[in-house]
TORKOL-4160 file (C-alpha; in steps of 0.2 Angstrom, whole numbers, padded with zeros to 4 digits, m for minus):
333
<pt num="1" X="0471" Y="0594" Z="0432"/>
<pt num="2" X="0462" Y="0604" Z="0418"/>
<pt num="3" X="0460" Y="0590" Z="0404"/>
<pt num="4" X="0460" Y="0575" Z="0414"/>
<pt num="5" X="0467" Y="0558" Z="0409"/>
<pt num="6" X="0454" Y="0550" Z="0398"/>
<pt num="7" X="0455" Y="0553" Z="0379"/>
<pt num="8" X="0470" Y="0562" Z="0378"/>
<pt num="9" X="0481" Y="0559" Z="0363"/>
<pt num="10" X="0497" Y="0564" Z="0372"/>
<pt num="11" X="0495" Y="0550" Z="0386"/>
<pt num="12" X="0493" Y="0531" Z="0382"/>
<pt num="13" X="0489" Y="0517" Z="0394"/>
<pt num="14" X="0496" Y="0520" Z="0412"/>
<pt num="15" X="0502" Y="0508" Z="0425"/>
<pt num="16" X="0504" Y="0507" Z="0444"/>
<pt num="17" X="0511" Y="0493" Z="0453"/>
<pt num="18" X="0508" Y="0485" Z="0471"/>
<pt num="19" X="0510" Y="0468" Z="0478"/>
<pt num="20" X="0496" Y="0455" Z="0477"/>
<pt num="21" X="0495" Y="0457" Z="0496"/>
<pt num="22" X="0492" Y="0475" Z="0495"/>
<pt num="23" X="0478" Y="0483" Z="0504"/>
<pt num="24" X="0461" Y="0486" Z="0493"/>
<pt num="25" X="0463" Y="0504" Z="0497"/>
<pt num="26" X="0476" Y="0504" Z="0483"/>
<pt num="27" X="0464" Y="0497" Z="0471"/>
<pt num="28" X="0451" Y="0510" Z="0476"/>
<pt num="29" X="0463" Y="0524" Z="0474"/>
<pt num="30" X="0467" Y="0519" Z="0456"/>
<pt num="31" X="0449" Y="0519" Z="0452"/>
<pt num="32" X="0446" Y="0536" Z="0460"/>
<pt num="33" X="0460" Y="0543" Z="0451"/>
<pt num="34" X="0451" Y="0538" Z="0435"/>
<pt num="35" X="0465" Y="0527" Z="0429"/>
<pt num="36" X="0454" Y="0512" Z="0428"/>
<pt num="37" X="0457" Y="0496" Z="0439"/>
<pt num="38" X="0466" Y="0488" Z="0425"/>
<pt num="39" X="0480" Y="0501" Z="0427"/>
<pt num="40" X="0485" Y="0492" Z="0443"/>
<pt num="41" X="0497" Y="0478" Z="0441"/>
<pt num="42" X="0498" Y="0466" Z="0456"/>
<pt num="43" X="0516" Y="0460" Z="0458"/>
<pt num="44" X="0517" Y="0441" Z="0464"/>
<pt num="45" X="0524" Y="0438" Z="0481"/>
<pt num="46" X="0537" Y="0427" Z="0487"/>
<pt num="47" X="0535" Y="0412" Z="0500"/>
<pt num="48" X="0535" Y="0425" Z="0514"/>
<pt num="49" X="0521" Y="0435" Z="0505"/>
<pt num="50" X="0533" Y="0449" Z="0501"/>
<pt num="51" X="0533" Y="0458" Z="0484"/>
<pt num="52" X="0546" Y="0451" Z="0472"/>
<pt num="53" X="0557" Y="0465" Z="0466"/>
<pt num="54" X="0564" Y="0456" Z="0451"/>
<pt num="55" X="0546" Y="0453" Z="0445"/>
<pt num="56" X="0542" Y="0471" Z="0448"/>
<pt num="57" X="0557" Y="0476" Z="0437"/>
<pt num="58" X="0552" Y="0464" Z="0423"/>
<pt num="59" X="0535" Y="0470" Z="0424"/>
<pt num="60" X="0540" Y="0488" Z="0421"/>
<pt num="61" X="0551" Y="0484" Z="0407"/>
<pt num="62" X="0538" Y="0474" Z="0399"/>
<pt num="63" X="0525" Y="0488" Z="0400"/>
<pt num="64" X="0537" Y="0501" Z="0393"/>
<pt num="65" X="0541" Y="0489" Z="0378"/>
<pt num="66" X="0523" Y="0489" Z="0374"/>
<pt num="67" X="0520" Y="0507" Z="0375"/>
<pt num="68" X="0513" Y="0508" Z="0393"/>
<pt num="69" X="0519" Y="0522" Z="0404"/>
<pt num="70" X="0524" Y="0517" Z="0422"/>
<pt num="71" X="0518" Y="0530" Z="0435"/>
<pt num="72" X="0521" Y="0523" Z="0453"/>
<pt num="73" X="0524" Y="0509" Z="0464"/>
<pt num="74" X="0516" Y="0506" Z="0481"/>
<pt num="75" X="0527" Y="0496" Z="0494"/>
<pt num="76" X="0519" Y="0490" Z="0510"/>
<pt num="77" X="0526" Y="0489" Z="0527"/>
<pt num="78" X="0514" Y="0477" Z="0536"/>
<pt num="79" X="0502" Y="0470" Z="0524"/>
<pt num="80" X="0485" Y="0468" Z="0532"/>
<pt num="81" X="0486" Y="0449" Z="0530"/>
<pt num="82" X="0504" Y="0445" Z="0531"/>
<pt num="83" X="0521" Y="0454" Z="0532"/>
<pt num="84" X="0531" Y="0468" Z="0523"/>
<pt num="85" X="0538" Y="0471" Z="0506"/>
<pt num="86" X="0557" Y="0473" Z="0503"/>
<pt num="87" X="0557" Y="0492" Z="0502"/>
<pt num="88" X="0576" Y="0495" Z="0499"/>
<pt num="89" X="0576" Y="0486" Z="0482"/>
<pt num="90" X="0559" Y="0492" Z="0477"/>
<pt num="91" X="0566" Y="0510" Z="0481"/>
<pt num="92" X="0581" Y="0507" Z="0470"/>
<pt num="93" X="0570" Y="0502" Z="0455"/>
<pt num="94" X="0559" Y="0517" Z="0457"/>
<pt num="95" X="0574" Y="0528" Z="0457"/>
<pt num="96" X="0582" Y="0520" Z="0442"/>
<pt num="97" X="0565" Y="0520" Z="0433"/>
<pt num="98" X="0559" Y="0538" Z="0438"/>
<pt num="99" X="0544" Y="0532" Z="0446"/>
<pt num="100" X="0535" Y="0539" Z="0461"/>
<pt num="101" X="0537" Y="0527" Z="0477"/>
<pt num="102" X="0523" Y="0527" Z="0489"/>
<pt num="103" X="0525" Y="0517" Z="0506"/>
<pt num="104" X="0509" Y="0511" Z="0514"/>
<pt num="105" X="0515" Y="0509" Z="0532"/>
<pt num="106" X="0498" Y="0510" Z="0539"/>
<pt num="107" X="0499" Y="0496" Z="0550"/>
<pt num="108" X="0517" Y="0491" Z="0555"/>
<pt num="109" X="0526" Y="0508" Z="0553"/>
<pt num="110" X="0525" Y="0511" Z="0571"/>
<pt num="111" X="0535" Y="0495" Z="0574"/>
<pt num="112" X="0551" Y="0505" Z="0570"/>
<pt num="113" X="0549" Y="0512" Z="0588"/>
<pt num="114" X="0555" Y="0495" Z="0595"/>
<pt num="115" X="0574" Y="0492" Z="0594"/>
<pt num="116" X="0571" Y="0474" Z="0588"/>
<pt num="117" X="0561" Y="0480" Z="0573"/>
<pt num="118" X="0568" Y="0496" Z="0570"/>
<pt num="119" X="0573" Y="0491" Z="0552"/>
<pt num="120" X="0556" Y="0489" Z="0546"/>
<pt num="121" X="0556" Y="0507" Z="0538"/>
<pt num="122" X="0573" Y="0503" Z="0529"/>
<pt num="123" X="0572" Y="0511" Z="0513"/>
<pt num="124" X="0557" Y="0522" Z="0517"/>
<pt num="125" X="0568" Y="0537" Z="0517"/>
<pt num="126" X="0569" Y="0536" Z="0499"/>
<pt num="127" X="0550" Y="0536" Z="0496"/>
<pt num="128" X="0541" Y="0551" Z="0489"/>
<pt num="129" X="0526" Y="0549" Z="0500"/>
<pt num="130" X="0523" Y="0538" Z="0516"/>
<pt num="131" X="0507" Y="0535" Z="0527"/>
<pt num="132" X="0505" Y="0527" Z="0544"/>
<pt num="133" X="0488" Y="0525" Z="0552"/>
<pt num="134" X="0489" Y="0528" Z="0571"/>
<pt num="135" X="0471" Y="0521" Z="0573"/>
<pt num="136" X="0478" Y="0503" Z="0568"/>
<pt num="137" X="0492" Y="0500" Z="0581"/>
<pt num="138" X="0495" Y="0516" Z="0590"/>
<pt num="139" X="0480" Y="0515" Z="0602"/>
<pt num="140" X="0471" Y="0530" Z="0593"/>
<pt num="141" X="0452" Y="0530" Z="0590"/>
<pt num="142" X="0446" Y="0528" Z="0572"/>
<pt num="143" X="0450" Y="0537" Z="0561"/>
<pt num="144" X="0467" Y="0545" Z="0559"/>
<pt num="145" X="0480" Y="0543" Z="0546"/>
<pt num="146" X="0497" Y="0553" Z="0545"/>
<pt num="147" X="0503" Y="0557" Z="0528"/>
<pt num="148" X="0521" Y="0562" Z="0523"/>
<pt num="149" X="0527" Y="0569" Z="0507"/>
<pt num="150" X="0543" Y="0576" Z="0500"/>
<pt num="151" X="0533" Y="0585" Z="0486"/>
<pt num="152" X="0520" Y="0594" Z="0495"/>
<pt num="153" X="0521" Y="0609" Z="0483"/>
<pt num="154" X="0515" Y="0596" Z="0470"/>
<pt num="155" X="0501" Y="0590" Z="0480"/>
<pt num="156" X="0495" Y="0608" Z="0484"/>
<pt num="157" X="0496" Y="0612" Z="0465"/>
<pt num="158" X="0485" Y="0597" Z="0462"/>
<pt num="159" X="0471" Y="0601" Z="0475"/>
<pt num="160" X="0472" Y="0619" Z="0479"/>
<pt num="161" X="0456" Y="0628" Z="0474"/>
<pt num="162" X="0452" Y="0644" Z="0485"/>
<pt num="163" X="0437" Y="0655" Z="0480"/>
<pt num="164" X="0434" Y="0672" Z="0488"/>
<pt num="165" X="0423" Y="0665" Z="0502"/>
<pt num="166" X="0437" Y="0653" Z="0508"/>
<pt num="167" X="0451" Y="0666" Z="0508"/>
<pt num="168" X="0459" Y="0672" Z="0525"/>
<pt num="169" X="0471" Y="0684" Z="0530"/>
<pt num="170" X="0482" Y="0670" Z="0537"/>
<pt num="171" X="0483" Y="0661" Z="0521"/>
<pt num="172" X="0501" Y="0666" Z="0519"/>
<pt num="173" X="0507" Y="0660" Z="0536"/>
<pt num="174" X="0495" Y="0645" Z="0539"/>
<pt num="175" X="0495" Y="0629" Z="0529"/>
<pt num="176" X="0477" Y="0624" Z="0526"/>
<pt num="177" X="0474" Y="0606" Z="0524"/>
<pt num="178" X="0460" Y="0609" Z="0512"/>
<pt num="179" X="0474" Y="0613" Z="0500"/>
<pt num="180" X="0481" Y="0595" Z="0501"/>
<pt num="181" X="0467" Y="0583" Z="0497"/>
<pt num="182" X="0449" Y="0582" Z="0491"/>
<pt num="183" X="0441" Y="0585" Z="0508"/>
<pt num="184" X="0437" Y="0603" Z="0512"/>
<pt num="185" X="0430" Y="0602" Z="0530"/>
<pt num="186" X="0437" Y="0589" Z="0543"/>
<pt num="187" X="0438" Y="0586" Z="0561"/>
<pt num="188" X="0452" Y="0590" Z="0572"/>
<pt num="189" X="0459" Y="0572" Z="0571"/>
<pt num="190" X="0477" Y="0576" Z="0577"/>
<pt num="191" X="0471" Y="0581" Z="0594"/>
<pt num="192" X="0467" Y="0563" Z="0599"/>
<pt num="193" X="0485" Y="0557" Z="0593"/>
<pt num="194" X="0493" Y="0571" Z="0603"/>
<pt num="195" X="0484" Y="0565" Z="0618"/>
<pt num="196" X="0490" Y="0547" Z="0616"/>
<pt num="197" X="0508" Y="0553" Z="0613"/>
<pt num="198" X="0507" Y="0564" Z="0629"/>
<pt num="199" X="0499" Y="0550" Z="0639"/>
<pt num="200" X="0511" Y="0536" Z="0635"/>
<pt num="201" X="0526" Y="0544" Z="0630"/>
<pt num="202" X="0538" Y="0536" Z="0617"/>
<pt num="203" X="0544" Y="0523" Z="0630"/>
<pt num="204" X="0526" Y="0518" Z="0635"/>
<pt num="205" X="0521" Y="0516" Z="0617"/>
<pt num="206" X="0537" Y="0506" Z="0614"/>
<pt num="207" X="0535" Y="0494" Z="0628"/>
<pt num="208" X="0517" Y="0490" Z="0623"/>
<pt num="209" X="0521" Y="0487" Z="0604"/>
<pt num="210" X="0535" Y="0475" Z="0610"/>
<pt num="211" X="0524" Y="0466" Z="0621"/>
<pt num="212" X="0511" Y="0464" Z="0607"/>
<pt num="213" X="0524" Y="0456" Z="0596"/>
<pt num="214" X="0530" Y="0445" Z="0610"/>
<pt num="215" X="0512" Y="0439" Z="0613"/>
<pt num="216" X="0510" Y="0435" Z="0594"/>
<pt num="217" X="0526" Y="0426" Z="0594"/>
<pt num="218" X="0520" Y="0416" Z="0609"/>
<pt num="219" X="0504" Y="0412" Z="0601"/>
<pt num="220" X="0513" Y="0407" Z="0584"/>
<pt num="221" X="0524" Y="0395" Z="0595"/>
<pt num="222" X="0508" Y="0386" Z="0602"/>
<pt num="223" X="0501" Y="0384" Z="0584"/>
<pt num="224" X="0518" Y="0377" Z="0578"/>
<pt num="225" X="0518" Y="0365" Z="0592"/>
<pt num="226" X="0500" Y="0359" Z="0589"/>
<pt num="227" X="0496" Y="0344" Z="0579"/>
<pt num="228" X="0479" Y="0351" Z="0575"/>
<pt num="229" X="0484" Y="0368" Z="0569"/>
<pt num="230" X="0496" Y="0375" Z="0555"/>
<pt num="231" X="0504" Y="0392" Z="0553"/>
<pt num="232" X="0502" Y="0399" Z="0536"/>
<pt num="233" X="0514" Y="0415" Z="0536"/>
<pt num="234" X="0528" Y="0423" Z="0545"/>
<pt num="235" X="0525" Y="0433" Z="0561"/>
<pt num="236" X="0536" Y="0448" Z="0560"/>
<pt num="237" X="0524" Y="0459" Z="0570"/>
<pt num="238" X="0508" Y="0456" Z="0579"/>
<pt num="239" X="0497" Y="0447" Z="0567"/>
<pt num="240" X="0496" Y="0427" Z="0567"/>
<pt num="241" X="0489" Y="0419" Z="0551"/>
<pt num="242" X="0485" Y="0401" Z="0554"/>
<pt num="243" X="0471" Y="0387" Z="0553"/>
<pt num="244" X="0465" Y="0372" Z="0560"/>
<pt num="245" X="0471" Y="0356" Z="0550"/>
<pt num="246" X="0464" Y="0339" Z="0553"/>
<pt num="247" X="0475" Y="0329" Z="0564"/>
<pt num="248" X="0489" Y="0320" Z="0554"/>
<pt num="249" X="0487" Y="0332" Z="0540"/>
<pt num="250" X="0497" Y="0347" Z="0547"/>
<pt num="251" X="0510" Y="0354" Z="0537"/>
<pt num="252" X="0526" Y="0343" Z="0538"/>
<pt num="253" X="0539" Y="0353" Z="0547"/>
<pt num="254" X="0529" Y="0368" Z="0552"/>
<pt num="255" X="0533" Y="0364" Z="0570"/>
<pt num="256" X="0551" Y="0367" Z="0566"/>
<pt num="257" X="0549" Y="0384" Z="0557"/>
<pt num="258" X="0553" Y="0400" Z="0565"/>
<pt num="259" X="0540" Y="0415" Z="0567"/>
<pt num="260" X="0549" Y="0424" Z="0553"/>
<pt num="261" X="0550" Y="0409" Z="0541"/>
<pt num="262" X="0538" Y="0405" Z="0527"/>
<pt num="263" X="0527" Y="0390" Z="0529"/>
<pt num="264" X="0525" Y="0378" Z="0514"/>
<pt num="265" X="0508" Y="0376" Z="0507"/>
<pt num="266" X="0497" Y="0362" Z="0512"/>
<pt num="267" X="0491" Y="0349" Z="0499"/>
<pt num="268" X="0476" Y="0354" Z="0489"/>
<pt num="269" X="0466" Y="0338" Z="0493"/>
<pt num="270" X="0462" Y="0344" Z="0511"/>
<pt num="271" X="0459" Y="0362" Z="0507"/>
<pt num="272" X="0440" Y="0361" Z="0504"/>
<pt num="273" X="0438" Y="0351" Z="0520"/>
<pt num="274" X="0450" Y="0363" Z="0529"/>
<pt num="275" X="0441" Y="0378" Z="0523"/>
<pt num="276" X="0424" Y="0373" Z="0529"/>
<pt num="277" X="0431" Y="0367" Z="0545"/>
<pt num="278" X="0440" Y="0384" Z="0549"/>
<pt num="279" X="0425" Y="0394" Z="0543"/>
<pt num="280" X="0414" Y="0385" Z="0556"/>
<pt num="281" X="0428" Y="0387" Z="0569"/>
<pt num="282" X="0430" Y="0406" Z="0568"/>
<pt num="283" X="0411" Y="0407" Z="0569"/>
<pt num="284" X="0411" Y="0397" Z="0584"/>
<pt num="285" X="0424" Y="0406" Z="0593"/>
<pt num="286" X="0418" Y="0423" Z="0589"/>
<pt num="287" X="0400" Y="0418" Z="0594"/>
<pt num="288" X="0407" Y="0417" Z="0613"/>
<pt num="289" X="0409" Y="0436" Z="0613"/>
<pt num="290" X="0426" Y="0433" Z="0622"/>
<pt num="291" X="0438" Y="0436" Z="0608"/>
<pt num="292" X="0436" Y="0442" Z="0590"/>
<pt num="293" X="0446" Y="0434" Z="0576"/>
<pt num="294" X="0446" Y="0439" Z="0558"/>
<pt num="295" X="0450" Y="0430" Z="0542"/>
<pt num="296" X="0459" Y="0431" Z="0525"/>
<pt num="297" X="0464" Y="0420" Z="0511"/>
<pt num="298" X="0483" Y="0415" Z="0508"/>
<pt num="299" X="0486" Y="0405" Z="0492"/>
<pt num="300" X="0467" Y="0402" Z="0491"/>
<pt num="301" X="0466" Y="0394" Z="0508"/>
<pt num="302" X="0454" Y="0401" Z="0521"/>
<pt num="303" X="0465" Y="0408" Z="0535"/>
<pt num="304" X="0462" Y="0413" Z="0553"/>
<pt num="305" X="0469" Y="0429" Z="0559"/>
<pt num="306" X="0474" Y="0433" Z="0577"/>
<pt num="307" X="0479" Y="0452" Z="0579"/>
<pt num="308" X="0486" Y="0458" Z="0595"/>
<pt num="309" X="0484" Y="0477" Z="0596"/>
<pt num="310" X="0473" Y="0483" Z="0610"/>
<pt num="311" X="0482" Y="0493" Z="0624"/>
<pt num="312" X="0475" Y="0482" Z="0637"/>
<pt num="313" X="0478" Y="0465" Z="0629"/>
<pt num="314" X="0488" Y="0453" Z="0641"/>
<pt num="315" X="0495" Y="0436" Z="0640"/>
<pt num="316" X="0479" Y="0429" Z="0648"/>
<pt num="317" X="0468" Y="0435" Z="0634"/>
<pt num="318" X="0479" Y="0427" Z="0621"/>
<pt num="319" X="0480" Y="0411" Z="0631"/>
<pt num="320" X="0460" Y="0412" Z="0632"/>
<pt num="321" X="0459" Y="0413" Z="0613"/>
<pt num="322" X="0470" Y="0398" Z="0611"/>
<pt num="323" X="0460" Y="0388" Z="0623"/>
<pt num="324" X="0444" Y="0393" Z="0615"/>
<pt num="325" X="0451" Y="0388" Z="0598"/>
<pt num="326" X="0455" Y="0371" Z="0604"/>
<pt num="327" X="0439" Y="0369" Z="0614"/>
<pt num="328" X="0428" Y="0373" Z="0598"/>
<pt num="329" X="0439" Y="0363" Z="0587"/>
<pt num="330" X="0436" Y="0347" Z="0598"/>
<pt num="331" X="0417" Y="0351" Z="0598"/>
<pt num="332" X="0417" Y="0353" Z="0578"/>
<pt num="333" X="0427" Y="0337" Z="0576"/>
C-alpha cells in the first residue's frame, strides 16, 4: 500500500494464474495492479476448454524453483467462449500452495439455481473471493456485479482512505462501499437487482434459466445433425459455439457427440476457407436485424456463438436463428 510493488528488493517477480480461456478482465486487472502483464500465466485447457489442474500445479512448482512468487489463481465458472474450470482440484492446489483463489462466476454462477446444474459451484466454497454478474444472465440491466470475499477486512485495509470531509457519524455502524474498492461515488446498483428478484422470485428465475439451457441444447442438436455445421465446444449452459463447415468436411463423429462432450479439431487445410466463410455468414445473419450472433476463436478457428439469455427468448426465436443461418449459408455457397 505504501511502497508499491515495483523496485522493492524484498519482492522478486510475482505470478498469477488463469486459464487460457479466462476473460480479458483478468489481464486488465493484472496490469491495473501494476504487476505487469507478464505476471499472468495462462494455463492450457483440456479438450473441453477447461483449465488443466495438473499443468497449473507444474507451473507453480516451476515458478517457485526459479525464484518467482505465486500469488493467486483465477478459476472460471462459465468462460465467455466455452465452459467452466474444475474448481475443486484448483481449490485443493491453492490450499496446498497458500495461494489466493478467486472464482470468476460472472456468467454461469447463477446456473447453480437450477437443480440439473447445481454442481457448477462445487468447490467455490473454498474460494477467497467470488464474483457473479447479474447483468449477464440474471435479466438485470447493465452494469451490476456482485462481489463476495471471506477477507473483507483485508480488502478494507487496502482501499480505505477517509479524510475529514468524508467522515460521518454512522461510520461505525454502516459499511461504506468506498472503503472496498477504487471507486468513491457510485449509483445505487443493487436496487435494480432487488427489483428483479422480487418480481420473478427464485422459482421464476430458475425456470427461465433452465429453459435457456434447454434451448441451447436444442440448437446444439440441430448443429450436430447438420452436414453443413459443426459444434466446436461443449454446451453446459446457454452458449453454443459452432461454425459452418463445407459440405462433406464436417468433423467426423460430431453428430454423435453429446452436448457436454468436447469436439475434435477440424483439419487445418480447411480452416482458412472456413474462417472466411463464417465471417461472411455472421455478417449476413446479423445484417438482417432479426438476431445477433457474436464470435470468438477456439484453437485458432473463427467460431460463431449463439447465446440464449434474454428473459423473453422463446424456441421460435432460436429456430429463426437456425433458419437464417441455413438460408444465408445457401446464399453464400
